Structure formats: C-alpha cells, structure tokens
N, C-alpha and C positions, 0 to 999 in steps of 0.2 A: 638311672645314669646311662648315658650313651656309651657305646663301645669305646669311643675316643676318650671320654672322660674317665672311664675305668682304667685305661692304660696310663692316663696322666697321673692318676692317684697311685697306681702301682709304682711308677717311676719316682714319684715323690717319696714314697716309703724307702725305695732304694737309695735315693739321694740323701735322705736323712740318715740312714744307716752308714753310708759312706762317710758322711761328715762326722758322725759319732766316732767312727774308727780313726779318722784323721785327727780328731781332737784328743785322742788317747783313751777313750772309753774301752772297757774290757769286753763289752758285748752289748747286744740290744735285746729287748723283749718286746715282741709285737703283741698288742692287746687285742686278742680275738675273743673276748668274753664280755658278758654283762651289757650287751646292747650297743657296743661300739661297732663301727662300720664293718669290720671283718666279720664280727658275730652276726650282723644283720644278714650277711650273705649266707651264713651257715644254716640259718633256721628256715624251715618251711613256711612258718607264719609270716615272716618278713621278706623272704625271697620267693616271690611267685613269678619269677621271670620264665619266659618260654624259650629263651635263647640258650647259648652254650654256657651261660653263667648261672643257670638254674637247673632244676630237675630233682633227682633223688639225692640222698644224703651225700653220696660220694661226689656227685657233680656240683653240689652246692659248696664243696670245699675248694673249688677251683680258684676263686678270687684270693683266698688265703694262700693257696699253694703258689700262685703266680707272684704274689708279694714276697713270699719266702724265697722263691727262685731268683727274683730280681735282687733282693737284698744279698743273697748268697753270691751273686755275680759281681756285686758292687763292693764286696769286702773280701778280706783274706780268707783262705780255706779254713783256717783255725780260729776265725772270729766267731764267738758263740752267738747263735741266733735262736732265742727261746720264743716259743709261742704259748701264750696264755689262752686257755679256752675253758668253757664251762658247760655243764649239762643243765643247770638250773637257771631260773629267771626270778628276778625280784617279785614279779607279779604272780608267779606260779612256781612254788618250790617243788612240785611233783613232776613237772614236765621234764622230758629227757630228749635231747637231740638224737642220741643213739639208744634205743630201748633194749638192745641186746648186744652181746660181744661181736657177733658177725657184722652188724651195722656199724659198730664202733670201728672195727678193722677197716671196713670199706670207706669210712669217713676219714680216718687218720692216715691211711696208706698214701694218698696223693701228697699230703703235707710232709710226711716223713721222706718220701722220695724227692721232694722239692729241695730238701736240705736243712730241715729243722735239726738243731743240735740237741734240744731238750724240750719237753712239753711241761708247762706249768698248769696243773690240773686243778681248777678252782671248784671247791665243794663247800657246803655249809658246815659239815661235820666230817672230819677226816676219818673217823673211826667207823663210819657206816659202810657196809659192803655196797658196791655199785650195782651189782646184779644179784640180788638175793636168790632169785629163782635158779641160778646156776649152781648154787651150793658152795660158791667160793666166797671167802671172806675179803677178797681183794677190794680195795677202794678204787676210785677213779684213776689215781696215779698208778696203782698196781696193775690195773687192767690195761692202761695205756702203754705201760712198759712191756707188758706181756705180749700185746699184739703188734707193737712196733719194734721192740728190742732197743729202744732209745732211752736215755736217762729221763727221769721225771722228777717234778717237784710236787710234793703234797702240801695241802693247805686246807684250813677249815676249822676255825674255833680252837686252834692250838693254844693251850694255856688258859682256856676259859672253861668254866664248869657247865655252862649251858648256852644255847643259842637258838632258842625255840621260835622267837619272833622279834620283830623290830622293837616291840614294847618291852622285851626282856633283855635288853642289852646292858642293863646295869649288872653285869656279870661279876662273879667273884672268881678269883684265881684259885684253882684246886689242882696244883701241879703234881701232886702225889697220887692222883687217881689212877685207875686201871687204863684210862685213856692215854696217859703219857707212856705207860708201860707198853701199850700196843703200838704207839708211835715209834718208840725205840726198837721194839722187836721187828717192826716192818722195815725199818732202816737197816738193821743188822742183817736181816734176811734178804736184802736186796730187792724188796718189793718197790721201793722208790729210792731216790738218791739224794734229794735235798728236801728241806722243810722250810716253808715260809710261815712267818709269824706276823700277825696283823695287830689286832686290838690290844693284846697282852703286851706288845712291844711299846705301844703308846704310853702305857702306864709304867713300863719297866724298860727303859732304853738299854739296860745291861742284861736283858732277859737271858740271852744265850750264855753269858758268863755265869750268871746266878744258877741256871739249871745245870750247867756243866759241873759246877762246884757243889751242887746239891744244897745250895743256900736258900731252900724253899721258903723259910720263914721271913726272908727279906723281900719276897715278891709282894708288890702292892696290887690290890684288886683293881680291875678296870671298871670304870663307870662312864657311860656316855655323858652323864651330867656333871662329872667332876672336872673342874678347870685343869687340874694337874694332868689329866689324861691328854690334854692338848698342849701342855707346857713344853 
C-alpha cells in the first residue's frame, strides 16, 4: 500500500465509525485479528515494510493506532472504541506476536494512547496462561489489562469442553467444569471485564441467561455438523 492509500483507508475507518455513531450504534469494534488488514500490519511475517509503517513490534502497531486515533476524533469522547486482536494464527497455533510481557507492553502502549476504550483479546482457550514462563496464571486479557490498565474482553472456547483442532469442533458443553469456575473467578478478581461467547451461543441463544440461573441441564451441546447450531 502506498502512503496515500494507507491514509485513505484510515479515513474510511473513521468515516464508518462516525456513521455508526450517527445511526445510533452504542460503539464500534475494530477487527485487528485473524488476518484482517489491521492484523496484517501487526505481524512481522506479513508486514515487512521498511518505512514508518513497519519495523519492530511497537512500530508495526502504528497502522492500528492511527485508525483508533482517527476513529476517536470522528466520534464522541464517550463512544466506545474496542480493538480486537490476537496472538495466534489459524495456520500456527503456537506463534505469538508478543512472546513476553515487555514486548506486549511495547505493542499495546501506542494503541492504548491512541484512544482504545477496551481490548478484545482473542485466544483459543481462555483458561491457558499467556506467558507460563513468567509464573503468572493470567491469560491474554489479564495481561493486556495489567500492562495497559484498560478494560478487556476475554474469549476462547467459553462453554465448550475442548477445542484442540478444527477436526474436534463437535464439542460438548460442560459448563460445570473447573474452566467456568476459573472464568468467574477471573471476572470477580478484575483480571478482565467482559466475556465473549462464540460457538456455545450458536447452540444456545439464551446461554447467558441459562448460565446466570444455573440451568446447566438445559444447555445444548454445540456441533459444527448440527443444523440447529446455525438455526
């Protein structure tokens, strides 16, 4: 992308957010994960630019930060601007954009300073610690909140018993496991502020109400092959 094209895209994001606000939306979420354009700028493997839009982990966050800054300028100060981002890739579950807390902080700081309201931290399994070598049990949302001080959304196989591979997505719901207990504990301890539910919600549109009321027996298992999952 040329410099001029980059700024055109940034302005397009801002214009879209401004229109969303005008239409009455409560906020916007910028998708900076899973191979989308913002995410392509974040990663060393896809961003090999030698200009001001490339470089180390902190410098590669500039495109996302400029979009956040432009969206922030085009909307009210209290209009939520959430940024979704991820450490993993569909083609490589072990790769990490930020391999340690220090790199994570360097990457997230420009985005936080640009005006992100909250970070939506995409992981495959919310219960796994992001940096085991650090001795901390915090997941990606927990670490993101720790280094930025901003609210975070945790996500990753919430309400599913396993998520080992694409072939094993015929998951069963096991909401009473220690995983849910860890989820609630993390929420109560302020490690993260919101919880996103994906596949389990497809099979159970009233998932939040059922879990709130502890009506676990009414939860239906998610299966990628089941037509009701997409009904």
